All heavy atoms as a GROMACS GRO file, in nm:
protein
  588
    1MET      N    1   5.828   9.562  -7.634
    1MET     CA    2   5.966   9.548  -7.596
    1MET      C    3   6.062   9.638  -7.680
    1MET      O    4   6.158   9.695  -7.613
    1MET     CB    5   5.998   9.403  -7.626
    1MET     CG    6   6.138   9.366  -7.595
    1MET     SD    7   6.139   9.335  -7.424
    1MET     CE    8   6.292   9.237  -7.410
    2LEU      N    9   6.034   9.669  -7.799
    2LEU     CA   10   6.121   9.754  -7.874
    2LEU      C   11   6.123   9.900  -7.826
    2LEU      O   12   6.226   9.963  -7.821
    2LEU     CB   13   6.078   9.747  -8.022
    2LEU     CG   14   6.174   9.811  -8.127
    2LEU    CD1   15   6.315   9.745  -8.113
    2LEU    CD2   16   6.118   9.796  -8.266
    3PRO      N   17   6.002   9.947  -7.781
    3PRO     CA   18   6.003  10.091  -7.732
    3PRO      C   19   6.089  10.100  -7.600
    3PRO      O   20   6.160  10.206  -7.584
    3PRO     CB   21   5.861  10.125  -7.704
    3PRO     CG   22   5.780  10.033  -7.800
    3PRO     CD   23   5.864   9.904  -7.813
    4VAL      N   24   6.075   9.991  -7.524
    4VAL     CA   25   6.159   9.997  -7.402
    4VAL      C   26   6.310   9.994  -7.435
    4VAL      O   27   6.386  10.066  -7.368
    4VAL     CB   28   6.118   9.869  -7.310
    4VAL    CG1   29   6.211   9.860  -7.188
    4VAL    CG2   30   5.976   9.888  -7.267
    5VAL      N   31   6.350   9.918  -7.528
    5VAL     CA   32   6.486   9.906  -7.568
    5VAL      C   33   6.531  10.048  -7.625
    5VAL      O   34   6.648  10.089  -7.589
    5VAL     CB   35   6.504   9.790  -7.667
    5VAL    CG1   36   6.653   9.795  -7.729
    5VAL    CG2   37   6.483   9.665  -7.610
    6ALA      N   38   6.452  10.100  -7.703
    6ALA     CA   39   6.485  10.236  -7.753
    6ALA      C   40   6.497  10.333  -7.646
    6ALA      O   41   6.598  10.418  -7.649
    6ALA     CB   42   6.382  10.278  -7.854
    7LEU      N   43   6.413  10.334  -7.552
    7LEU     CA   44   6.419  10.431  -7.436
    7LEU      C   45   6.545  10.409  -7.356
    7LEU      O   46   6.616  10.505  -7.319
    7LEU     CB   47   6.291  10.416  -7.351
    7LEU     CG   48   6.278  10.508  -7.229
    7LEU    CD1   49   6.278  10.656  -7.278
    7LEU    CD2   50   6.168  10.478  -7.143
    8VAL      N   51   6.577  10.282  -7.325
    8VAL     CA   52   6.698  10.254  -7.249
    8VAL      C   53   6.823  10.289  -7.325
    8VAL      O   54   6.918  10.346  -7.258
    8VAL     CB   55   6.696  10.100  -7.210
    8VAL    CG1   56   6.839  10.056  -7.148
    8VAL    CG2   57   6.594  10.060  -7.116
    9ARG      N   58   6.827  10.265  -7.448
    9ARG     CA   59   6.936  10.308  -7.532
    9ARG      C   60   6.956  10.458  -7.528
    9ARG      O   61   7.059  10.510  -7.515
    9ARG     CB   62   6.921  10.254  -7.680
    9ARG     CG   63   7.041  10.298  -7.760
    9ARG     CD   64   7.031  10.246  -7.902
    9ARG     NE   65   7.140  10.294  -7.976
    9ARG     CZ   66   7.143  10.295  -8.105
    9ARG    NH1   67   7.042  10.247  -8.185
    9ARG    NH2   68   7.245  10.329  -8.171
   10ALA      N   69   6.853  10.530  -7.542
   10ALA     CA   70   6.853  10.684  -7.546
   10ALA      C   71   6.904  10.732  -7.404
   10ALA      O   72   6.992  10.819  -7.405
   10ALA     CB   73   6.716  10.739  -7.568
   11ILE      N   74   6.864  10.666  -7.303
   11ILE     CA   75   6.908  10.710  -7.164
   11ILE      C   76   7.056  10.675  -7.146
   11ILE      O   77   7.132  10.754  -7.099
   11ILE     CB   78   6.819  10.642  -7.057
   11ILE    CG1   79   6.676  10.701  -7.069
   11ILE    CG2   80   6.888  10.657  -6.917
   11ILE    CD1   81   6.574  10.628  -6.978
   12LEU      N   82   7.095  10.560  -7.195
   12LEU     CA   83   7.233  10.512  -7.179
   12LEU      C   84   7.324  10.606  -7.258
   12LEU      O   85   7.431  10.652  -7.212
   12LEU     CB   86   7.250  10.373  -7.227
   12LEU     CG   87   7.393  10.316  -7.223
   12LEU    CD1   88   7.443  10.304  -7.073
   12LEU    CD2   89   7.398  10.182  -7.291
   13VAL      N   90   7.284  10.642  -7.387
   13VAL     CA   91   7.378  10.735  -7.461
   13VAL      C   92   7.376  10.871  -7.407
   13VAL      O   93   7.482  10.936  -7.400
   13VAL     CB   94   7.328  10.732  -7.611
   13VAL    CG1   95   7.406  10.836  -7.695
   13VAL    CG2   96   7.348  10.598  -7.679
   14SER      N   97   7.267  10.913  -7.349
   14SER     CA   98   7.265  11.054  -7.287
   14SER      C   99   7.356  11.055  -7.160
   14SER      O  100   7.429  11.150  -7.138
   14SER     CB  101   7.126  11.091  -7.244
   14SER     OG  102   7.038  11.102  -7.360
   15LEU      N  103   7.352  10.946  -7.081
   15LEU     CA  104   7.436  10.941  -6.967
   15LEU      C  105   7.575  10.931  -7.007
   15LEU      O  106   7.663  10.987  -6.939
   15LEU     CB  107   7.390  10.821  -6.879
   15LEU     CG  108   7.268  10.839  -6.801
   15LEU    CD1  109   7.230  10.708  -6.725
   15LEU    CD2  110   7.274  10.948  -6.696
   16ALA      N  111   7.603  10.858  -7.110
   16ALA     CA  112   7.747  10.846  -7.159
   16ALA      C  113   7.798  10.969  -7.199
   16ALA      O  114   7.911  11.007  -7.176
   16ALA     CB  115   7.754  10.729  -7.269
   17GLY      N  116   7.717  11.048  -7.267
   17GLY     CA  117   7.751  11.183  -7.311
   17GLY      C  118   7.788  11.276  -7.197
   17GLY      O  119   7.884  11.352  -7.198
   18THR      N  120   7.700  11.269  -7.099
   18THR     CA  121   7.719  11.358  -6.982
   18THR      C  122   7.843  11.316  -6.900
   18THR      O  123   7.923  11.400  -6.867
   18THR     CB  124   7.598  11.340  -6.892
   18THR    OG1  125   7.483  11.382  -6.961
   18THR    CG2  126   7.609  11.432  -6.764
   19LEU      N  127   7.864  11.182  -6.886
   19LEU     CA  128   7.976  11.134  -6.810
   19LEU      C  129   8.110  11.166  -6.892
   19LEU      O  130   8.223  11.183  -6.830
   19LEU     CB  131   7.967  10.982  -6.790
   19LEU     CG  132   7.869  10.939  -6.682
   19LEU    CD1  133   7.857  10.789  -6.679
   19LEU    CD2  134   7.910  11.004  -6.547
   20GLY      N  135   8.099  11.162  -7.016
   20GLY     CA  136   8.220  11.203  -7.104
   20GLY      C  137   8.260  11.343  -7.099
   20GLY      O  138   8.378  11.379  -7.118
   21ARG      N  139   8.167  11.427  -7.063
   21ARG     CA  140   8.204  11.573  -7.048
   21ARG      C  141   8.240  11.610  -6.903
   21ARG      O  142   8.302  11.708  -6.880
   21ARG     CB  143   8.084  11.657  -7.097
   21ARG     CG  144   8.078  11.665  -7.242
   21ARG     CD  145   7.961  11.747  -7.281
   21ARG     NE  146   7.839  11.667  -7.229
   21ARG     CZ  147   7.729  11.676  -7.289
   21ARG    NH1  148   7.704  11.737  -7.401
   21ARG    NH2  149   7.625  11.607  -7.240
   22THR      N  150   8.191  11.542  -6.810
   22THR     CA  151   8.200  11.580  -6.664
   22THR      C  152   8.332  11.566  -6.598
   22THR      O  153   8.388  11.663  -6.543
   22THR     CB  154   8.095  11.508  -6.581
   22THR    OG1  155   7.964  11.528  -6.636
   22THR    CG2  156   8.099  11.551  -6.432
   23PRO      N  157   8.404  11.448  -6.612
   23PRO     CA  158   8.529  11.426  -6.534
   23PRO      C  159   8.641  11.526  -6.560
   23PRO      O  160   8.707  11.580  -6.477
   23PRO     CB  161   8.577  11.292  -6.568
   23PRO     CG  162   8.460  11.225  -6.633
   23PRO     CD  163   8.373  11.321  -6.695
   24ILE      N  164   8.668  11.552  -6.688
   24ILE     CA  165   8.778  11.640  -6.729
   24ILE      C  166   8.712  11.756  -6.809
   24ILE      O  167   8.678  11.744  -6.923
   24ILE     CB  168   8.888  11.575  -6.801
   24ILE    CG1  169   8.834  11.477  -6.913
   24ILE    CG2  170   8.982  11.493  -6.714
   24ILE    CD1  171   8.932  11.419  -6.999
   25ALA      N  172   8.683  11.858  -6.736
   25ALA     CA  173   8.602  11.971  -6.799
   25ALA      C  174   8.637  12.030  -6.932
   25ALA      O  175   8.556  12.037  -7.018
   25ALA     CB  176   8.575  12.081  -6.688
   26PRO      N  177   8.761  12.078  -6.951
   26PRO     CA  178   8.784  12.140  -7.085
   26PRO      C  179   8.787  12.030  -7.196
   26PRO      O  180   8.752  12.054  -7.307
   26PRO     CB  181   8.925  12.199  -7.075
   26PRO     CG  182   8.973  12.168  -6.939
   26PRO     CD  183   8.872  12.089  -6.857
   27ALA      N  184   8.829  11.908  -7.162
   27ALA     CA  185   8.829  11.809  -7.269
   27ALA      C  186   8.708  11.711  -7.261
   27ALA      O  187   8.637  11.719  -7.164
   27ALA     CB  188   8.960  11.724  -7.254
   28GLN      N  189   8.690  11.627  -7.361
   28GLN     CA  190   8.582  11.539  -7.358
   28GLN      C  191   8.632  11.399  -7.395
   28GLN      O  192   8.716  11.373  -7.478
   28GLN     CB  193   8.473  11.587  -7.458
   28GLN     CG  194   8.411  11.716  -7.428
   28GLN     CD  195   8.296  11.752  -7.533
   28GLN    OE1  196   8.272  11.667  -7.623
   28GLN    NE2  197   8.232  11.865  -7.513
   29ILE      N  198   8.555  11.301  -7.342
   29ILE     CA  199   8.570  11.165  -7.372
   29ILE      C  200   8.457  11.130  -7.468
   29ILE      O  201   8.338  11.161  -7.433
   29ILE     CB  202   8.570  11.075  -7.246
   29ILE    CG1  203   8.679  11.115  -7.151
   29ILE    CG2  204   8.583  10.931  -7.286
   29ILE    CD1  205   8.677  11.041  -7.019
   30PRO      N  206   8.479  11.070  -7.578
   30PRO     CA  207   8.373  11.035  -7.676
   30PRO      C  208   8.265  10.947  -7.605
   30PRO      O  209   8.292  10.860  -7.528
   30PRO     CB  210   8.437  10.962  -7.784
   30PRO     CG  211   8.575  11.007  -7.783
   30PRO     CD  212   8.610  11.031  -7.640
   31ALA      N  213   8.133  10.968  -7.639
   31ALA     CA  214   8.031  10.896  -7.584
   31ALA      C  215   8.041  10.743  -7.619
   31ALA      O  216   8.007  10.658  -7.542
   31ALA     CB  217   7.893  10.946  -7.624
   32GLY      N  218   8.094  10.715  -7.745
   32GLY     CA  219   8.109  10.573  -7.789
   32GLY      C  220   8.210  10.506  -7.690
   32GLY      O  221   8.197  10.390  -7.661
   33LEU      N  222   8.320  10.576  -7.651
   33LEU     CA  223   8.410  10.512  -7.562
   33LEU      C  224   8.352  10.480  -7.425
   33LEU      O  225   8.377  10.379  -7.368
   33LEU     CB  226   8.535  10.601  -7.550
   33LEU     CG  227   8.649  10.555  -7.462
   33LEU    CD1  228   8.704  10.427  -7.529
   33LEU    CD2  229   8.759  10.665  -7.455
   34VAL      N  230   8.278  10.580  -7.373
   34VAL     CA  231   8.210  10.559  -7.248
   34VAL      C  232   8.116  10.436  -7.260
   34VAL      O  233   8.103  10.352  -7.169
   34VAL     CB  234   8.145  10.683  -7.198
   34VAL    CG1  235   8.070  10.659  -7.059
   34VAL    CG2  236   8.241  10.790  -7.178
   35THR      N  237   8.032  10.436  -7.356
   35THR     CA  238   7.946  10.323  -7.387
   35THR      C  239   8.008  10.193  -7.395
   35THR      O  240   7.970  10.084  -7.345
   35THR     CB  241   7.858  10.357  -7.513
   35THR    OG1  242   7.804  10.479  -7.493
   35THR    CG2  243   7.752  10.254  -7.533
   36ALA      N  244   8.125  10.188  -7.464
   36ALA     CA  245   8.212  10.068  -7.483
   36ALA      C  246   8.265  10.018  -7.351
   36ALA      O  247   8.271   9.901  -7.306
   36ALA     CB  248   8.318  10.084  -7.575
   37MET      N  249   8.295  10.116  -7.265
   37MET     CA  250   8.361  10.085  -7.131
   37MET      C  251   8.250  10.012  -7.040
   37MET      O  252   8.279   9.939  -6.959
   37MET     CB  253   8.412  10.206  -7.061
   37MET     CG  254   8.536  10.255  -7.124
   37MET     SD  255   8.607  10.415  -7.066
   37MET     CE  256   8.565  10.419  -6.906
   38VAL      N  257   8.121  10.045  -7.066
   38VAL     CA  258   8.014   9.988  -6.995
   38VAL      C  259   7.967   9.864  -7.065
   38VAL      O  260   7.937   9.753  -7.004
   38VAL     CB  261   7.897  10.082  -6.975
   38VAL    CG1  262   7.771  10.010  -6.924
   38VAL    CG2  263   7.925  10.198  -6.895
   39GLY      N  264   7.959   9.862  -7.199
   39GLY     CA  265   7.909   9.748  -7.276
   39GLY      C  266   7.993   9.628  -7.283
   39GLY      O  267   7.952   9.521  -7.291
   40ALA      N  268   8.136   9.653  -7.291
   40ALA     CA  269   8.220   9.540  -7.308
   40ALA      C  270   8.219   9.448  -7.183
   40ALA      O  271   8.212   9.327  -7.209
   40ALA     CB  272   8.368   9.594  -7.326
   41PRO      N  273   8.226   9.492  -7.060
   41PRO     CA  274   8.212   9.402  -6.944
   41PRO      C  275   8.079   9.328  -6.949
   41PRO      O  276   8.067   9.209  -6.914
   41PRO     CB  277   8.236   9.483  -6.829
   41PRO     CG  278   8.310   9.602  -6.870
   41PRO     CD  279   8.262   9.622  -7.014
   42TYR      N  280   7.984   9.398  -6.986
   42TYR     CA  281   7.848   9.333  -6.990
   42TYR      C  282   7.827   9.229  -7.097
   42TYR      O  283   7.782   9.120  -7.073
   42TYR     CB  284   7.732   9.443  -7.011
   42TYR     CG  285   7.592   9.395  -7.014
   42TYR    CD1  286   7.534   9.334  -6.908
   42TYR    CD2  287   7.524   9.385  -7.140
   42TYR    CE1  288   7.402   9.280  -6.911
   42TYR    CE2  289   7.398   9.333  -7.144
   42TYR     CZ  290   7.335   9.279  -7.030
   42TYR     OH  291   7.217   9.228  -7.038
   43PHE      N  292   7.897   9.260  -7.206
   43PHE     CA  293   7.897   9.159  -7.316
   43PHE      C  294   7.979   9.033  -7.277
   43PHE      O  295   7.940   8.917  -7.296
   43PHE     CB  296   7.949   9.226  -7.442
   43PHE     CG  297   7.950   9.123  -7.566
   43PHE    CD1  298   7.832   9.082  -7.622
   43PHE    CD2  299   8.073   9.081  -7.616
   43PHE    CE1  300   7.832   8.991  -7.729
   43PHE    CE2  301   8.066   9.002  -7.721
   43PHE     CZ  302   7.950   8.956  -7.775
   44ALA      N  303   8.096   9.060  -7.213
   44ALA     CA  304   8.174   8.945  -7.164
   44ALA      C  305   8.098   8.863  -7.057
   44ALA      O  306   8.097   8.736  -7.057
   44ALA     CB  307   8.300   8.996  -7.105
   45TRP      N  308   8.025   8.927  -6.971
   45TRP     CA  309   7.945   8.857  -6.875
   45TRP      C  310   7.833   8.770  -6.938
   45TRP      O  311   7.810   8.658  -6.904
   45TRP     CB  312   7.880   8.957  -6.772
   45TRP     CG  313   7.782   8.884  -6.680
   45TRP    CD1  314   7.811   8.820  -6.571
   45TRP    CD2  315   7.642   8.884  -6.686
   45TRP    NE1  316   7.706   8.769  -6.506
   45TRP    CE2  317   7.601   8.805  -6.575
   45TRP    CE3  318   7.546   8.929  -6.775
   45TRP    CZ2  319   7.463   8.777  -6.550
   45TRP    CZ3  320   7.415   8.906  -6.754
   45TRP    CH2  321   7.373   8.831  -6.649
   46LEU      N  322   7.766   8.827  -7.047
   46LEU     CA  323   7.675   8.752  -7.124
   46LEU      C  324   7.731   8.627  -7.181
   46LEU      O  325   7.670   8.518  -7.187
   46LEU     CB  326   7.606   8.836  -7.229
   46LEU     CG  327   7.504   8.941  -7.175
   46LEU    CD1  328   7.450   9.027  -7.293
   46LEU    CD2  329   7.382   8.874  -7.108
   47LEU      N  330   7.848   8.641  -7.246
   47LEU     CA  331   7.912   8.526  -7.310
   47LEU      C  332   7.954   8.428  -7.204
   47LEU      O  333   7.948   8.302  -7.228
   47LEU     CB  334   8.042   8.572  -7.383
   47LEU     CG  335   8.024   8.647  -7.507
   47LEU    CD1  336   8.152   8.693  -7.564
   47LEU    CD2  337   7.947   8.561  -7.611
   48TRP      N  338   7.998   8.469  -7.086
   48TRP     CA  339   8.027   8.373  -6.976
   48TRP      C  340   7.907   8.302  -6.922
   48TRP      O  341   7.902   8.187  -6.891
   48TRP     CB  342   8.102   8.445  -6.870
   48TRP     CG  343   8.138   8.356  -6.757
   48TRP    CD1  344   8.232   8.263  -6.740
   48TRP    CD2  345   8.065   8.357  -6.629
   48TRP    NE1  346   8.224   8.205  -6.618
   48TRP    CE2  347   8.125   8.258  -6.547
   48TRP    CE3  348   7.966   8.436  -6.570
   48TRP    CZ2  349   8.084   8.237  -6.419
   48TRP    CZ3  350   7.919   8.410  -6.443
   48TRP    CH2  351   7.974   8.316  -6.362
   49ARG      N  352   7.801   8.382  -6.905
   49ARG     CA  353   7.671   8.330  -6.847
   49ARG      C  354   7.592   8.241  -6.936
   49ARG      O  355   7.536   8.146  -6.887
   49ARG     CB  356   7.595   8.450  -6.805
   49ARG     CG  357   7.454   8.417  -6.739
   49ARG     CD  358   7.479   8.376  -6.594
   49ARG     NE  359   7.348   8.360  -6.519
   49ARG     CZ  360   7.282   8.258  -6.517
   49ARG    NH1  361   7.320   8.153  -6.572
   49ARG    NH2  362   7.157   8.257  -6.453
   50PHE      N  363   7.583   8.272  -7.064
   50PHE     CA  364   7.508   8.193  -7.157
   50PHE      C  365   7.592   8.136  -7.261
   50PHE      O  366   7.602   8.201  -7.382
   50PHE     CB  367   7.399   8.282  -7.215
   50PHE     CG  368   7.301   8.329  -7.117
   50PHE    CD1  369   7.308   8.469  -7.083
   50PHE    CD2  370   7.214   8.252  -7.047
   50PHE    CE1  371   7.231   8.522  -6.989
   50PHE    CE2  372   7.125   8.308  -6.955
   50PHE     CZ  373   7.130   8.439  -6.929
   51PRO      N  374   7.668   8.041  -7.248
   51PRO     CA  375   7.758   7.986  -7.354
   51PRO      C  376   7.684   7.920  -7.476
   51PRO      O  377   7.564   7.882  -7.451
   51PRO     CB  378   7.842   7.871  -7.285
   51PRO     CG  379   7.761   7.835  -7.170
   51PRO     CD  380   7.682   7.950  -7.125
   52ARG      N  381   7.738   7.925  -7.592
   52ARG     CA  382   7.670   7.861  -7.710
   52ARG      C  383   7.657   7.713  -7.692
   52ARG      O  384   7.746   7.649  -7.646
   52ARG     CB  385   7.746   7.889  -7.833
   52ARG     CG  386   7.750   8.025  -7.878
   52ARG     CD  387   7.812   8.052  -8.008
   52ARG     NE  388   7.771   7.958  -8.112
   52ARG     CZ  389   7.823   7.953  -8.229
   52ARG    NH1  390   7.909   8.026  -8.253
   52ARG    NH2  391   7.774   7.870  -8.309
   53ARG      N  392   7.541   7.667  -7.726
   53ARG     CA  393   7.515   7.518  -7.715
   53ARG      C  394   7.564   7.438  -7.835
   53ARG      O  395   7.598   7.323  -7.817
   53ARG     CB  396   7.368   7.496  -7.702
   53ARG     CG  397   7.308   7.557  -7.572
   53ARG     CD  398   7.167   7.508  -7.554
   53ARG     NE  399   7.087   7.591  -7.466
   53ARG     CZ  400   7.112   7.605  -7.340
   53ARG    NH1  401   7.209   7.550  -7.288
   53ARG    NH2  402   7.026   7.683  -7.261
   54ASP      N  403   7.590   7.502  -7.943
   54ASP     CA  404   7.631   7.434  -8.070
   54ASP      C  405   7.781   7.473  -8.103
   54ASP      O  406   7.820   7.467  -8.215
   54ASP     CB  407   7.537   7.461  -8.182
   54ASP     CG  408   7.537   7.615  -8.222
   54ASP    OD1  409   7.588   7.687  -8.133
   54ASP    OD2  410   7.492   7.642  -8.327
   55ALA      N  411   7.866   7.492  -8.001
   55ALA     CA  412   7.996   7.535  -8.029
   55ALA      C  413   8.085   7.426  -8.080
   55ALA      O  414   8.190   7.455  -8.140
   55ALA     CB  415   8.060   7.593  -7.892
   56GLY      N  416   8.039   7.299  -8.072
   56GLY     CA  417   8.125   7.188  -8.112
   56GLY      C  418   8.098   7.146  -8.260
   56GLY      O  419   8.165   7.068  -8.316
   57ARG      N  420   8.002   7.216  -8.325
   57ARG     CA  421   7.979   7.186  -8.468
   57ARG      C  422   8.088   7.226  -8.557
   57ARG      O  423   8.138   7.333  -8.541
   57ARG     CB  424   7.845   7.252  -8.510
   57ARG     CG  425   7.720   7.183  -8.466
   57ARG     CD  426   7.604   7.246  -8.541
   57ARG     NE  427   7.490   7.148  -8.524
   57ARG     CZ  428   7.372   7.179  -8.571
   57ARG    NH1  429   7.359   7.285  -8.644
   57ARG    NH2  430   7.272   7.090  -8.546
   58THR      N  431   8.121   7.148  -8.653
   58THR     CA  432   8.224   7.185  -8.743
   58THR      C  433   8.164   7.204  -8.878
   58THR      O  434   8.211   7.304  -8.952
   58THR     CB  435   8.326   7.075  -8.765
   58THR    OG1  436   8.262   6.943  -8.798
   58THR    CG2  437   8.400   7.043  -8.625
   59MET      N  438   8.059   7.146  -8.922
   59MET     CA  439   8.003   7.163  -9.061
   59MET      C  440   7.878   7.249  -9.032
   59MET      O  441   7.770   7.212  -8.993
   59MET     CB  442   7.956   7.039  -9.123
   59MET     CG  443   8.071   6.962  -9.163
   59MET     SD  444   8.028   6.810  -9.269
   59MET     CE  445   7.857   6.800  -9.274
   60THR      N  446   7.890   7.387  -9.071
   60THR     CA  447   7.770   7.475  -9.053
   60THR      C  448   7.724   7.524  -9.186
   60THR      O  449   7.624   7.587  -9.198
   60THR     CB  450   7.811   7.595  -8.963
   60THR    OG1  451   7.915   7.659  -9.022
   60THR    CG2  452   7.836   7.552  -8.821
   61HIS      N  453   7.799   7.492  -9.286
   61HIS     CA  454   7.756   7.531  -9.432
   61HIS      C  455   7.631   7.453  -9.471
   61HIS      O  456   7.633   7.320  -9.450
   61HIS     CB  457   7.875   7.505  -9.526
   61HIS     CG  458   7.858   7.577  -9.656
   61HIS    ND1  459   7.789   7.510  -9.761
   61HIS    CD2  460   7.889   7.699  -9.700
   61HIS    CE1  461   7.783   7.597  -9.856
   61HIS    NE2  462   7.847   7.705  -9.834
   62PRO      N  463   7.531   7.511  -9.522
   62PRO     CA  464   7.402   7.446  -9.550
   62PRO      C  465   7.422   7.327  -9.656
   62PRO      O  466   7.363   7.221  -9.640
   62PRO     CB  467   7.309   7.543  -9.602
   62PRO     CG  468   7.381   7.666  -9.610
   62PRO     CD  469   7.515   7.657  -9.539
   63VAL      N  470   7.507   7.347  -9.755
   63VAL     CA  471   7.525   7.245  -9.858
   63VAL      C  472   7.594   7.127  -9.803
   63VAL      O  473   7.551   7.017  -9.825
   63VAL     CB  474   7.603   7.307  -9.983
   63VAL    CG1  475   7.631   7.194 -10.078
   63VAL    CG2  476   7.519   7.418 -10.046
   64ARG      N  477   7.698   7.152  -9.721
   64ARG     CA  478   7.771   7.049  -9.660
   64ARG      C  479   7.685   6.965  -9.564
   64ARG      O  480   7.694   6.853  -9.547
   64ARG     CB  481   7.895   7.086  -9.586
   64ARG     CG  482   7.998   7.145  -9.684
   64ARG     CD  483   8.116   7.189  -9.605
   64ARG     NE  484   8.215   7.265  -9.695
   64ARG     CZ  485   8.281   7.370  -9.652
   64ARG    NH1  486   8.283   7.400  -9.526
   64ARG    NH2  487   8.353   7.436  -9.737
   65ALA      N  488   7.600   7.042  -9.485
   65ALA     CA  489   7.512   6.971  -9.395
   65ALA      C  490   7.417   6.889  -9.458
   65ALA      O  491   7.376   6.778  -9.426
   65ALA     CB  492   7.439   7.080  -9.304
   66ALA      N  493   7.359   6.935  -9.576
   66ALA     CA  494   7.267   6.861  -9.662
   66ALA      C  495   7.333   6.738  -9.710
   66ALA      O  496   7.274   6.629  -9.718
   66ALA     CB  497   7.209   6.953  -9.775
   67ARG      N  498   7.454   6.751  -9.755
   67ARG     CA  499   7.526   6.629  -9.806
   67ARG      C  500   7.550   6.537  -9.694
   67ARG      O  501   7.538   6.411  -9.719
   67ARG     CB  502   7.664   6.672  -9.863
   67ARG     CG  503   7.649   6.738  -9.998
   67ARG     CD  504   7.790   6.779 -10.050
   67ARG     NE  505   7.780   6.862 -10.163
   67ARG     CZ  506   7.876   6.942 -10.197
   67ARG    NH1  507   7.979   6.950 -10.142
   67ARG    NH2  508   7.860   7.019 -10.311
   68GLY      N  509   7.570   6.578  -9.575
   68GLY     CA  510   7.588   6.482  -9.460
   68GLY      C  511   7.451   6.419  -9.428
   68GLY      O  512   7.458   6.298  -9.400
   69ARG      N  513   7.342   6.481  -9.450
   69ARG     CA  514   7.210   6.424  -9.426
   69ARG      C  515   7.185   6.318  -9.537
   69ARG      O  516   7.133   6.209  -9.506
   69ARG     CB  517   7.103   6.520  -9.426
   69ARG     CG  518   7.088   6.601  -9.292
   69ARG     CD  519   6.954   6.676  -9.285
   69ARG     NE  520   6.953   6.792  -9.388
   69ARG     CZ  521   6.997   6.911  -9.364
   69ARG    NH1  522   7.052   6.945  -9.243
   69ARG    NH2  523   6.987   7.008  -9.456
   70GLU      N  524   7.223   6.345  -9.655
   70GLU     CA  525   7.197   6.253  -9.769
   70GLU      C  526   7.288   6.123  -9.747
   70GLU      O  527   7.238   6.019  -9.779
   70GLU     CB  528   7.231   6.313  -9.902
   70GLU     CG  529   7.140   6.427  -9.944
   70GLU     CD  530   7.192   6.507 -10.058
   70GLU    OE1  531   7.299   6.475 -10.105
   70GLU    OE2  532   7.116   6.602 -10.097
   71ALA      N  533   7.408   6.146  -9.694
   71ALA     CA  534   7.494   6.030  -9.672
   71ALA      C  535   7.465   5.947  -9.551
   71ALA      O  536   7.531   5.853  -9.517
   71ALA     CB  537   7.643   6.079  -9.671
   72GLY      N  538   7.360   5.987  -9.474
   72GLY     CA  539   7.318   5.918  -9.362
   72GLY      C  540   7.396   5.961  -9.231
   72GLY      O  541   7.412   5.876  -9.138
   73CYS      N  542   7.448   6.080  -9.232
   73CYS     CA  543   7.522   6.133  -9.125
   73CYS      C  544   7.434   6.149  -9.002
   73CYS      O  545   7.329   6.219  -9.010
   73CYS     CB  546   7.597   6.264  -9.158
   73CYS     SG  547   7.691   6.328  -9.022
   74ARG      N  548   7.459   6.096  -8.889
   74ARG     CA  549   7.373   6.103  -8.771
   74ARG      C  550   7.400   6.234  -8.698
   74ARG      O  551   7.319   6.265  -8.609
   74ARG     CB  552   7.409   5.982  -8.681
   74ARG     CG  553   7.351   5.853  -8.743
   74ARG     CD  554   7.400   5.736  -8.651
   74ARG     NE  555   7.347   5.756  -8.523
   74ARG     CZ  556   7.249   5.696  -8.473
   74ARG    NH1  557   7.188   5.602  -8.540
   74ARG    NH2  558   7.212   5.717  -8.340
   75ARG      N  559   7.507   6.302  -8.731
   75ARG     CA  560   7.536   6.428  -8.652
   75ARG      C  561   7.443   6.543  -8.684
   75ARG      O  562   7.419   6.624  -8.607
   75ARG     CB  563   7.685   6.458  -8.685
   75ARG     CG  564   7.724   6.580  -8.597
   75ARG     CD  565   7.869   6.600  -8.607
   75ARG     NE  566   7.917   6.716  -8.524
   75ARG     CZ  567   8.036   6.752  -8.515
   75ARG    NH1  568   8.137   6.693  -8.584
   75ARG    NH2  569   8.066   6.850  -8.434
   76TYR      N  570   7.399   6.548  -8.809
   76TYR     CA  571   7.304   6.654  -8.849
   76TYR      C  572   7.182   6.597  -8.899
   76TYR      O  573   7.151   6.576  -9.015
   76TYR     CB  574   7.373   6.728  -8.972
   76TYR     CG  575   7.505   6.794  -8.934
   76TYR    CD1  576   7.629   6.737  -8.962
   76TYR    CD2  577   7.506   6.910  -8.860
   76TYR    CE1  578   7.744   6.795  -8.923
   76TYR    CE2  579   7.621   6.967  -8.824
   76TYR     CZ  580   7.738   6.911  -8.853
   76TYR     OH  581   7.855   6.964  -8.817
   77PRO      N  582   7.083   6.575  -8.800
   77PRO     CA  583   6.957   6.516  -8.838
   77PRO      C  584   6.868   6.618  -8.915
   77PRO      O  585   6.886   6.732  -8.901
   77PRO     CB  586   6.894   6.480  -8.698
   77PRO     CG  587   6.971   6.555  -8.595
   77PRO     CD  588   7.104   6.587  -8.652
   0.00000   0.00000   0.00000
């Protein structure tokens, strides 16, 4: 899986570099900006498609959660 991800990343950055030089010939758009323009909508779609299941938790600190377990708190089994 890791080699495939590395290959896809290399292709994406190469395409971003090419697209950054092509539209306005004398000037260049940074490859990071082109990658962000593609990645930001994809990341937003991922957040919308797969929401966090534990978003309602308030006590995430391990010590506080342990204290809650010791006190018989049913929220953090």
